[in-house]
N, C-alpha and C positions, 0 to 999 in steps of 0.2 A: 503494500499500500504506500503510495507517493503522498508525502505531506505538502500541502499547498502553504506558500509563504505569501501573506498579503502584507505589503507595504503600502502605506498611505503616502501620497505625495503631499509636499508641504502646502500646495494650494488647497487640497482637500481638508487638511487639518484646519487650516485657517477659517474654511467655510463652516466646517463642523462647530467650531468654537463659536463663531458668530451666531449660528442657529441656536446654539445652546443658551447663549445669553439672552435671547429673547424669551425663554421660559423659566429663568431664574428669578425669584422674588427679590432678592438682594443682589446688588452688583458691587464688585471692588471698584475703586477709583478708576483704574484703567479700563475696566469693562464699561463704567458708566460714560467715559469719554467715547468709546466707540460706539455705544448704544445712541447717544445723543448726537454723535457726529459732529462734535465741537472740539476746538483745541482747549488746552488746559486753562488758559486765561479766560477765554469766552465762557467756559463751563463754569469756573469759579464765580465769576461775575453774575451769571444768570442763576446759578444755584443760590448764591447769597440773596439776591434780589427776591427770590421766590421762598426764601426761609428754608432752603433744603440743605440739610447738613448730615454728616456721616453718623451712624449710630456708634454705640459705645464698642462695637467689634471692628468699626472701620468701614462699614459697607453702607451704601445708599439703597434706599427702599425704591424699587423700581416703579411702584405706584405713584410715588412723589415725581419721579422724573417724568412719568407719563403725562402727568398734569402740567408740569412745565412746558413740555414740548407741545401740548395741545393748546398752549397759550392761555390756561385757565387762571383762575384767581390764585394770587400767591397765599401762603399761609398767614402771612402777615395782614393782608388785606381782609382776610376772613376772620382773623382774630379781632381786628379793629370793628368790623361789623358787629361781631357778637357782643363786644364791650358796649357799643352805643345802644343796643337793644336791651 
């Protein structure tokens, strides 16, 4: 019986990682940059403006990143609305 050796090409590995990022609930900072398709500085400014920060383990919540990318209301704006009412 002959053994089959399967070696993935570098491009295939990159694509598989990119797809996996879409299904993870929490993203590492590097993954968040890829997911948002922003540079480090742009991401930092936008995340800060939306009140998105890393959790205690150093991960970003994907749900928060999704709301930022959709152009939804920031956490800060939501908190201000709640305080006014």
